[in-house]
C-alpha positions as CSV (number, residue, x, y, z in Angstrom):
1,M,-12.5,25.7,167.4
2,D,-15.7,24.0,168.6
3,R,-15.9,22.3,172.0
4,A,-16.2,18.6,171.2
5,S,-14.9,15.2,172.0
6,G,-13.9,11.8,170.5
7,V,-12.3,8.4,170.8
8,L,-8.9,7.1,169.9
9,L,-8.9,3.7,168.2
10,H,-6.8,2.2,165.4
11,P,-8.6,0.1,162.7
12,T,-6.4,-2.9,163.5
13,S,-8.2,-3.0,166.8
14,F,-11.6,-4.0,165.3
15,P,-12.5,-7.7,165.8
16,S,-11.9,-9.7,162.7
17,R,-11.9,-13.2,161.2
18,F,-8.8,-12.4,159.2
19,G,-6.2,-11.5,161.8
20,T,-6.4,-7.7,161.9
21,G,-9.3,-5.3,161.9
22,D,-10.2,-3.7,158.6
23,L,-12.4,-1.1,156.9
24,G,-15.4,-3.3,156.7
25,H,-18.6,-3.9,158.7
26,E,-17.0,-3.5,162.2
27,A,-15.6,0.0,161.2
28,Y,-19.0,1.2,160.1
29,Q,-20.6,-0.1,163.3
30,F,-18.0,1.8,165.3
31,V,-18.8,5.0,163.5
32,D,-22.5,4.4,164.2
33,W,-21.6,3.9,167.8
34,L,-19.6,7.1,168.0
35,A,-22.5,9.0,166.6
36,A,-24.9,7.4,169.1
37,A,-22.4,8.4,171.8
38,G,-22.5,12.1,170.7
39,Q,-18.8,12.1,169.6
40,S,-17.4,14.3,166.9
41,Y,-13.9,12.9,166.4
42,W,-12.3,9.5,165.6
43,Q,-8.6,9.5,166.1
44,V,-6.4,6.9,164.4
45,L,-2.7,6.0,164.3
46,P,-0.8,6.2,161.0
47,L,-2.7,4.2,158.3
48,N,0.6,3.2,156.5
49,P,1.8,-0.3,155.9
50,V,3.6,-1.9,158.9
51,D,7.0,-3.5,159.1
52,A,8.0,-6.8,160.8
53,G,7.4,-5.1,164.2
54,Y,3.8,-4.1,163.3
55,S,4.4,-0.5,164.3
56,P,2.5,2.0,162.1
57,Y,5.3,4.4,163.0
58,Q,7.9,2.4,161.1
59,S,6.5,1.9,157.6
60,P,7.9,1.0,154.2
61,S,6.0,4.0,152.8
62,S,4.7,7.2,154.5
63,F,2.3,7.8,151.6
64,A,0.8,4.3,151.2
65,G,-2.1,2.7,153.0
66,N,-1.9,-0.6,154.8
67,P,-3.2,-3.4,152.6
68,L,-4.0,-5.5,155.6
69,L,-6.7,-3.0,156.4
70,I,-8.5,-3.8,153.2
71,S,-11.9,-5.4,153.8
72,L,-12.2,-8.7,152.0
73,E,-16.0,-8.6,152.4
74,K,-16.1,-5.4,150.4
75,L,-14.2,-7.1,147.7
76,V,-16.9,-9.7,147.6
77,E,-19.4,-6.9,147.1
78,E,-17.2,-5.7,144.2
79,E,-17.3,-9.3,142.8
80,L,-13.6,-9.6,143.0
81,L,-13.7,-12.4,145.6
82,T,-16.3,-15.0,146.5
83,P,-17.9,-15.8,149.9
84,E,-16.4,-19.3,149.7
85,E,-12.9,-17.9,149.3
86,L,-13.4,-15.8,152.4
87,D,-14.6,-18.7,154.5
88,Q,-11.6,-20.7,153.5
89,A,-9.2,-17.9,154.5
90,A,-10.9,-17.1,157.8
91,I,-8.7,-17.9,160.9
92,A,-10.3,-20.2,163.4
93,G,-10.8,-18.5,166.7
94,A,-9.6,-15.1,165.5
95,Y,-12.9,-13.2,165.8
96,G,-13.2,-12.2,169.4
97,S,-9.7,-13.4,170.4
98,G,-8.7,-10.0,171.7
99,S,-5.4,-9.9,169.8
100,A,-4.4,-9.2,166.2
101,S,-2.2,-11.7,164.4
102,F,-0.3,-9.8,161.7
103,E,1.6,-12.9,160.5
104,L,-1.6,-14.9,159.9
105,A,-3.3,-11.8,158.4
106,F,-0.5,-11.5,155.9
107,E,-0.6,-15.2,155.2
108,R,-4.4,-15.4,154.6
109,K,-5.2,-12.0,153.1
110,M,-2.3,-11.3,150.7
111,P,-3.1,-14.3,148.4
112,L,-6.7,-13.2,148.2
113,L,-5.6,-9.6,147.4
114,H,-3.5,-11.1,144.6
115,R,-6.4,-13.1,143.3
116,A,-8.7,-10.0,143.4
117,A,-6.0,-8.1,141.4
118,E,-6.0,-10.9,138.8
119,R,-9.8,-10.7,138.4
120,F,-9.7,-6.9,138.3
121,H,-7.1,-7.1,135.6
122,H,-9.6,-9.0,133.3
123,L,-12.4,-6.4,133.7
124,H,-13.2,-4.5,130.6
125,E,-11.3,-1.2,130.3
126,D,-14.6,0.7,130.5
127,H,-15.6,-0.9,133.7
128,E,-16.2,1.6,136.5
129,L,-13.4,0.1,138.6
130,Q,-10.9,0.2,135.7
131,V,-11.7,3.9,135.0
132,A,-11.4,4.8,138.7
133,F,-8.1,2.8,138.9
134,R,-6.5,4.7,136.0
135,S,-7.6,8.0,137.5
136,F,-6.1,7.1,140.9
137,C,-2.8,6.0,139.4
138,S,-2.5,9.2,137.5
139,A,-3.4,11.5,140.4
140,Q,-1.1,9.7,142.8
141,A,1.8,9.0,140.5
142,G,4.1,11.3,142.5
143,W,4.4,8.7,145.2
144,L,2.7,5.6,143.9
145,D,5.1,4.8,141.1
146,Q,8.2,4.8,143.4
147,M,6.4,2.9,146.2
148,A,5.2,0.1,143.9
149,L,8.6,-0.2,142.3
150,F,10.3,-0.3,145.8
151,E,7.8,-3.0,147.0
152,A,8.4,-5.1,143.8
153,L,12.2,-4.8,144.1
154,K,12.1,-5.7,147.7
155,S,10.1,-8.8,147.0
156,A,12.5,-9.7,144.1
157,N,15.4,-9.4,146.6
158,A,13.8,-11.8,149.2
159,G,12.6,-9.0,151.4
160,R,16.1,-7.7,152.3
161,P,16.8,-4.1,153.2
162,W,17.4,-2.0,150.0
163,T,21.0,-1.3,151.0
164,T,21.7,-5.1,150.3
165,W,19.8,-5.5,147.0
166,T,21.7,-7.1,144.1
167,H,18.9,-8.3,141.8
168,L,17.5,-5.9,139.1
169,V,19.3,-2.9,140.6
170,D,22.5,-1.0,139.7
171,R,25.5,-0.6,142.0
172,W,23.7,2.1,143.9
173,H,20.7,-0.1,144.5
174,Y,18.5,1.9,142.2
175,A,16.2,0.1,139.7
176,G,18.1,-1.3,136.7
177,P,16.9,-0.8,133.1
178,E,15.1,-4.2,133.0
179,A,13.3,-3.8,136.3
180,M,10.1,-2.2,135.0
181,T,9.6,-5.0,132.4
182,V,10.5,-7.9,134.7
183,L,8.4,-6.5,137.6
184,Q,5.4,-5.4,135.7
185,E,3.0,-7.7,137.5
186,P,4.0,-7.1,141.1
187,I,4.1,-3.3,140.4
188,F,0.5,-3.6,139.1
189,V,-0.6,-5.6,142.2
190,A,0.9,-3.0,144.5
191,K,-0.9,-0.2,142.8
192,F,-4.2,-2.2,142.8
193,Q,-3.9,-2.7,146.6
194,Q,-3.4,1.0,147.1
195,F,-6.3,1.8,144.9
196,I,-8.6,-0.5,146.8
197,F,-7.3,0.7,150.2
198,F,-8.0,4.4,149.5
199,R,-11.3,3.6,147.8
200,Q,-12.5,1.8,150.9
201,W,-11.0,4.4,153.3
202,N,-12.6,7.3,151.5
203,E,-16.0,5.6,151.6
204,L,-15.6,5.1,155.3
205,R,-14.5,8.7,155.9
206,A,-17.4,10.0,153.9
207,Y,-19.8,7.9,156.0
208,A,-18.3,9.3,159.2
209,R,-18.5,12.9,158.0
210,N,-22.2,12.4,157.1
211,K,-22.6,11.4,160.8
212,G,-20.9,14.6,161.9
213,I,-17.6,12.8,162.7
214,L,-14.2,14.0,161.6
215,I,-11.1,11.8,161.5
216,I,-7.8,12.8,163.2
217,G,-4.8,11.2,161.4
218,D,-1.2,10.8,162.5
219,V,2.1,11.7,160.8
220,P,5.3,10.5,162.4
221,I,8.1,13.0,162.2
222,Y,10.5,10.3,160.9
223,V,10.3,7.6,158.3
224,A,11.9,4.1,158.3
225,H,15.3,3.7,156.7
226,D,14.1,0.6,154.8
227,S,11.4,2.5,153.0
228,A,10.4,3.9,149.6
229,D,10.7,7.3,151.1
230,V,14.4,7.0,151.9
231,W,15.3,4.8,148.9
232,S,13.9,7.3,146.4
233,N,14.9,10.5,148.3
234,R,18.3,9.8,149.7
235,R,19.6,13.3,149.4
236,F,17.1,14.4,152.1
237,F,18.6,12.1,154.7
238,Q,22.0,11.9,156.5
239,L,23.4,8.8,154.8
240,N,26.8,7.6,153.7
241,E,27.6,6.6,150.1
242,A,26.5,3.0,150.8
243,G,23.1,4.3,151.9
244,Q,23.6,3.6,155.6
245,A,22.5,6.1,158.2
246,L,25.1,8.4,159.7
247,Q,22.9,9.7,162.5
248,V,19.7,8.2,163.8
249,A,16.7,9.6,165.7
250,G,15.5,9.1,169.2
251,V,14.8,10.9,172.4
252,P,16.9,11.3,175.6
253,P,16.1,9.5,178.8
254,D,12.5,10.3,179.8
255,Y,9.3,9.1,181.5
256,F,9.2,6.0,179.4
257,S,12.9,4.9,179.5
258,A,16.0,5.5,181.7
259,T,18.2,5.1,178.6
260,G,16.1,7.1,176.2
261,Q,14.4,5.8,173.2
262,L,16.5,4.8,170.2
263,W,14.2,4.8,167.1
264,N,17.0,4.2,164.6
265,N,15.3,6.2,161.9
266,P,17.7,8.2,159.7
267,V,17.6,11.9,160.6
268,Y,16.9,14.5,157.9
269,D,19.3,16.6,156.0
270,W,17.4,19.7,156.7
271,R,19.7,21.8,154.6
272,A,18.9,19.7,151.5
273,L,15.2,19.9,152.3
274,E,15.4,23.6,152.6
275,E,17.2,24.0,149.3
276,D,14.2,22.1,147.8
277,E,11.8,24.5,149.6
278,Y,10.6,21.6,151.8
279,R,8.5,20.3,148.9
280,W,8.9,16.7,150.0
281,W,7.4,17.5,153.4
282,A,4.6,19.5,151.8
283,R,3.7,16.5,149.5
284,R,3.8,14.1,152.5
285,L,1.5,16.3,154.6
286,Q,-0.8,17.0,151.7
287,A,-1.3,13.3,151.0
288,V,-2.3,12.7,154.6
289,M,-4.6,15.8,154.7
290,E,-6.4,14.4,151.7
291,A,-7.1,11.2,153.6
292,V,-8.1,12.7,157.0
293,D,-9.6,15.9,158.4
294,L,-7.0,16.8,161.0
295,V,-3.4,15.7,161.4
296,R,-1.6,15.0,164.7
297,L,2.1,15.8,164.0
298,D,4.1,13.4,166.1
299,H,7.2,14.6,168.0
300,F,6.6,18.2,167.2
301,R,9.5,19.3,169.4
302,G,11.8,17.7,166.9
303,F,11.1,20.5,164.4
304,E,12.6,23.0,166.8
305,A,15.5,20.8,167.9
306,Y,16.0,17.0,167.6
307,W,17.9,14.4,169.4
308,S,20.6,12.9,167.1
309,V,22.5,9.8,167.9
310,P,25.6,8.5,166.0
311,A,24.6,5.3,164.2
312,G,25.7,2.1,165.9
313,H,24.9,3.1,169.5
314,L,22.7,0.6,171.4
315,T,20.9,3.3,173.5
316,A,19.9,6.9,172.9
317,E,22.0,8.2,175.8
318,Q,24.9,9.4,173.7
319,G,22.9,11.8,171.5
320,T,23.0,15.5,171.2
321,W,20.4,18.2,170.5
322,V,20.6,19.7,167.0
323,T,18.7,22.7,165.8
324,G,15.8,21.8,163.5
325,P,14.1,23.8,160.7
326,G,11.7,25.6,162.9
327,H,9.8,28.6,161.4
328,R,11.3,28.1,157.9
329,L,9.6,24.7,157.5
330,F,6.2,25.8,158.7
331,D,6.3,29.0,156.7
332,A,6.9,26.9,153.6
333,L,4.1,24.5,154.6
334,R,1.7,27.3,155.1
335,R,2.5,28.6,151.6
336,Q,2.3,25.2,149.8
337,L,-0.4,23.2,151.6
338,K,-4.0,23.4,150.4
339,V,-5.9,24.1,153.6
340,P,-9.6,22.9,153.6
341,S,-12.2,25.4,152.8
342,G,-13.2,27.5,155.8
343,M,-10.0,26.8,157.8
344,T,-7.9,29.8,158.7
345,R,-4.8,27.7,159.9
346,L,-3.1,24.5,159.2
347,P,-5.2,21.5,160.3
348,I,-2.4,20.3,162.5
349,I,-2.3,19.2,166.2
350,A,1.2,19.4,167.6
351,E,2.2,16.5,169.8
352,D,4.1,18.6,172.2
353,L,5.0,16.0,174.8
354,G,8.4,15.2,176.3
355,T,11.2,17.8,176.7
356,I,9.4,21.0,175.9
357,T,11.2,24.3,176.0
358,A,10.0,27.9,175.6
359,Q,11.4,27.7,172.0
360,V,9.1,24.7,171.2
361,D,6.1,26.6,172.6
362,E,6.9,29.7,170.7
363,L,7.1,27.7,167.4
364,R,3.8,26.0,168.0
365,L,2.0,29.2,169.1
366,S,3.5,31.2,166.1
367,F,1.5,29.0,163.7
368,G,-1.6,28.7,165.9
369,L,-1.2,24.9,166.4
370,P,-3.0,23.4,169.4
371,G,-1.0,21.2,171.7
372,M,-1.8,18.2,173.9
373,K,-2.5,17.7,177.6
374,V,-2.2,14.1,178.9
375,L,-3.8,13.7,182.3
376,Q,-1.7,10.6,183.3
377,F,1.5,12.7,182.9
378,M,0.1,15.7,184.6
379,I,-1.2,13.9,187.7
380,A,2.2,12.3,188.2
381,E,4.0,15.6,188.0
382,N,4.3,18.0,190.9
383,D,3.1,21.0,188.9
384,P,-0.3,22.5,189.7
385,F,-3.0,20.3,188.1
386,Q,-5.7,22.7,186.9
387,P,-7.6,21.3,183.9
388,Q,-10.0,24.2,184.2
389,E,-7.1,26.4,183.2
390,F,-5.9,24.4,180.2
391,P,-5.7,26.6,177.0
392,P,-8.9,26.2,175.0
393,E,-6.7,25.7,172.0
394,S,-5.6,22.3,173.2
395,I,-6.5,18.6,173.1
396,C,-6.9,16.8,176.5
397,Y,-6.3,13.1,176.7
398,T,-6.6,10.6,179.5
399,G,-3.7,8.8,177.9
400,T,-2.4,8.1,174.4
401,H,-1.5,4.9,172.5
402,D,1.9,5.1,174.2
403,N,0.5,5.2,177.7
404,D,-0.8,2.4,179.8
405,T,-4.5,2.2,180.1
406,T,-5.7,4.4,183.0
407,V,-6.6,1.3,185.0
408,G,-3.2,-0.2,184.4
409,W,-1.5,3.1,185.2
410,F,-3.4,3.4,188.4
411,Q,-2.6,-0.2,189.5
412,S,1.1,-0.1,188.6
413,H,1.9,3.4,189.7
414,V,5.3,3.6,191.5
415,E,4.0,5.6,194.5
416,P,2.9,3.7,197.6
417,F,-0.9,3.2,197.5
418,N,-1.8,5.7,200.3
419,D,0.4,8.4,198.7
420,R,-1.1,7.8,195.3
421,M,-4.6,8.0,196.7
422,D,-3.8,11.2,198.5
423,R,-2.4,12.7,195.3
424,L,-5.5,11.7,193.3
425,R,-7.9,13.0,195.9
426,Q,-6.1,16.3,195.8
427,R,-6.2,16.5,192.0
428,L,-9.6,15.0,191.2
429,E,-12.9,16.6,192.1
430,H,-14.5,13.1,192.6
431,M,-13.1,9.6,193.0
432,S,-15.2,6.5,192.4
433,E,-14.3,2.8,192.0
434,D,-13.8,3.4,188.3
435,I,-10.6,5.5,187.9
436,A,-10.8,5.4,184.1
437,W,-14.2,7.2,184.1
438,D,-13.0,9.6,186.8
439,L,-10.2,10.7,184.4
440,I,-12.6,10.8,181.4
441,A,-14.8,13.1,183.4
442,V,-11.8,15.4,184.1
443,A,-10.9,15.5,180.4
444,W,-14.5,16.3,179.4
445,K,-14.8,19.0,182.0
446,S,-11.4,20.5,181.1
447,R,-11.1,23.8,179.3
448,S,-9.5,22.1,176.3
449,N,-11.8,22.5,173.3
450,I,-11.2,18.9,172.3
451,A,-11.2,15.9,174.6
452,I,-10.1,12.4,173.4
453,V,-10.2,9.1,175.2
454,P,-8.7,5.8,174.1
455,L,-11.4,3.1,173.8
456,Q,-9.6,1.0,176.3
457,D,-10.3,3.7,179.0
458,L,-14.0,3.9,178.0
459,L,-14.1,0.1,178.7
460,S,-12.1,0.5,181.9
461,L,-9.6,-2.2,180.7
462,P,-6.4,-3.2,182.6
463,A,-2.8,-3.0,181.4
464,A,-3.2,-6.1,179.2
465,A,-5.1,-3.9,176.7
466,R,-2.3,-1.4,176.4
467,M,-1.5,-0.6,172.7
468,N,2.2,0.2,172.9
469,T,5.0,0.4,175.4
470,P,7.7,2.7,174.0
471,G,11.2,1.3,173.9
472,T,10.0,-2.3,173.9
473,F,10.2,-4.6,170.9
474,G,9.6,-8.2,169.8
475,A,6.7,-10.6,170.4
476,S,7.0,-10.5,174.1
477,A,6.2,-6.8,174.1
478,R,2.8,-7.5,172.6
479,N,2.6,-4.0,171.1
480,W,0.0,-2.9,168.5
481,I,-2.1,-6.1,168.7
482,W,-5.0,-5.2,171.1
483,Q,-8.5,-5.7,169.8
484,Y,-11.8,-5.1,171.6
485,A,-14.3,-7.9,172.2
486,P,-17.4,-8.1,170.0
487,G,-20.5,-6.7,171.8
488,V,-18.7,-4.2,174.1
489,L,-19.9,-1.2,172.2
490,T,-23.3,-1.2,173.9
491,K,-26.2,1.3,173.9
492,D,-25.6,1.8,177.7
493,L,-22.0,2.7,177.1
494,A,-23.0,5.1,174.3
495,D,-25.7,6.7,176.5
496,R,-23.3,7.2,179.4
497,L,-20.7,8.9,177.2
498,Q,-23.3,11.0,175.4
499,Q,-24.6,12.2,178.8
500,L,-21.2,13.3,179.9
501,T,-20.6,14.9,176.5
502,V,-23.9,16.9,176.7
503,A,-23.3,17.9,180.3
504,N,-19.9,19.4,179.4
505,H,-21.2,21.3,176.3
506,R,-19.3,19.1,173.8
507,F,-22.3,17.7,172.0
508,L,-22.8,18.9,168.4
509,G,-25.4,16.5,167.0
510,D,-24.7,15.5,163.4
511,R,-22.8,18.7,162.6
512,P,-19.0,18.2,162.0
513,P,-17.0,20.3,164.4
514,Q,-15.1,23.5,163.4
515,F,-11.4,23.3,164.0
């Protein structure tokens, strides 16, 4: 594993005229800036569609891409939209507002994506786009057909959860015999959107690789109950005959919440998955591995043992630990997954945060998976803080998307100010007036072969720029909406980060890192 570094930033955080960041011009500018800053990795959150809470970790499909990330400008280049249509759809004041608006993005972008689909439909069958579309649909049919049908049925049933559908379905809420005919148009539109998303994403990824930058993706351990994944694979989840969850996922009380985190995802029926040789999990990971270079596997400890809460509880306090699939799952994945050429192990980073036992460590190490070191957590703990002794096979972060920004963390820390300063002086070689860059320097100097920093910390931003606060929901939580301001990715900032990268032997030029 090469010694290298990178930046964590989700594409929704790009400035945009259309409510959320996308895969257009701003994304390419960001990649250019990463290259100028001497970085080798761009880490993103899950790229899947989002639900009403905007969380990329609660998606109606764990295989699909988020249509809101589609660049409308690139559809103009494909002559599927016009510049005038984009100007009419632009949201006044959105560009540079600092916040995404998923509601307005959906309201403005989705009609244009439907219009682009209509124009695409009238292209000659020999048109390059039509040929590529047919190839995409054939190659991805294993998940695409069910996802598109699920989306069309959900729309036909007024957006209600699949367990309450009555229109165009049978008594078990599966598609009725007439559904494919009646829903032909929305099924086509859903497939078109996925085709365009992955076309644009793959172009951006290739551009990044040519600059020497690899992309780290993210796979949540669980999937949403109201999803194509659960609807079409019910036997792999602990559900009753009506399709409702019997047990739901979460974590016990922890750093983030005194009552634990109740995620409410249905937990897996691991016995049924094992009887199927874990092929659903292999297909899921393979799909992500085809879209990114490395995969951060969220809540890795849940594969050794997971926190299971009886459905209906309001907090996660009443859960119990249940043994997970452990070695059996990863043995199956190692057999079934197509590992990229030149790699000797699975391209997986284990998110090994939270309640970690010796058994979790043993599982991770048995398969050669690097773990994570988060400086904010480690400084707050009483254990020895020795970044120079971190395992080389690890990824060091100042914080993750679930942490406060480093500035916000420093300003709101529960310790009295003098105690906090004493602790930091003991744990940091050097303290300046910029605590964020002090921690960045620690991460870059650490023994971890990969160091990652959220863009918010590079910009020394306060708590208002936090991406997510675990256990909080609703508009007041302001999760997932942060966007950076236009013009902040300056040459001076790139030069500063490159100098730190070179000084700590993490600079690889335009050569992609070896993992």
